[in-house]
C-alpha positions as CSV (number, residue, x, y, z in Angstrom):
1,X,132.6,164.0,39.3
2,X,135.6,162.3,41.1
3,X,137.8,159.8,39.5
4,X,136.6,157.1,41.6
5,X,132.9,157.5,40.7
6,X,133.9,157.7,37.1
7,X,135.8,154.3,37.3
8,X,133.2,152.6,39.2
9,X,130.5,153.6,36.5
10,X,132.7,152.6,33.7
11,X,133.5,149.2,35.2
12,X,129.8,148.2,35.4
13,X,128.1,150.0,32.6
14,X,129.6,147.6,30.0
15,X,127.8,144.6,31.8
16,X,124.6,146.8,32.1
17,X,124.6,147.7,28.4
18,X,125.4,144.0,27.5
19,X,122.5,142.6,29.7
20,X,120.1,145.1,28.4
21,X,120.9,144.2,24.8
22,X,120.7,140.5,25.4
23,X,117.4,140.8,27.2
24,X,116.0,143.9,25.8
25,X,113.4,144.0,28.7
26,X,113.2,144.4,32.5
27,X,113.6,140.5,32.7
28,X,114.6,138.8,36.0
29,X,118.0,138.2,34.6
30,X,118.6,142.0,33.7
31,X,117.4,143.0,37.0
32,X,120.0,140.6,38.6
33,X,122.8,142.1,36.5
34,X,121.6,145.7,37.3
35,X,121.4,145.1,41.1
36,X,124.7,143.3,41.3
37,X,126.5,146.0,39.1
38,X,125.0,148.8,41.3
39,X,125.9,147.1,44.5
40,X,129.6,146.5,43.1
41,X,129.9,150.2,41.9
42,X,128.7,151.6,45.4
43,X,130.7,149.3,47.6
44,X,132.6,151.1,50.2
45,X,131.5,154.5,49.2
46,X,130.1,157.4,51.3
47,X,126.5,157.8,50.9
48,X,126.8,160.9,49.0
49,X,129.1,159.4,46.3
50,X,126.9,156.2,46.1
51,X,124.0,158.6,45.1
52,X,125.9,160.1,42.6
53,X,127.0,156.4,41.2
54,X,123.3,155.6,41.2
55,X,122.4,158.7,39.2
56,X,125.2,157.9,36.7
57,X,123.8,154.5,36.4
58,X,120.5,156.0,35.7
59,X,121.8,158.0,32.9
60,X,123.3,154.7,31.4
61,X,119.8,153.3,31.5
62,X,118.4,156.4,30.1
63,X,120.8,156.1,27.3
64,X,119.8,152.7,26.6
65,X,116.3,153.4,26.4
66,X,115.4,151.1,29.5
67,X,114.0,154.2,31.5
68,X,112.4,157.6,30.4
69,X,113.8,161.0,31.7
70,X,110.7,161.1,33.9
71,X,111.7,158.0,35.7
72,X,115.6,159.0,36.1
73,X,114.9,161.0,39.6
74,X,113.7,157.5,41.1
75,X,116.5,155.5,39.9
76,X,118.7,156.0,43.1
77,X,115.8,154.6,45.2
78,X,115.1,151.7,43.0
79,X,118.9,150.8,43.0
80,X,119.5,151.6,46.7
């Protein structure tokens, strides 16, 4: 994984984590935070790199318990 991707994911994962802990569910507020974080992390990236960022954000969601492992492959389409 490139340094840029690592940096982008690190920049937004804290906000995603904080929003999940505050909401503890897929609320409109959490969805807004997640969507904004994904847009920010993927801005100006090549499509392949943006796909990797989406996958890494999916791993953040998995670690938080927000999604199951079975849902992980579909995160990219959801965040896209």
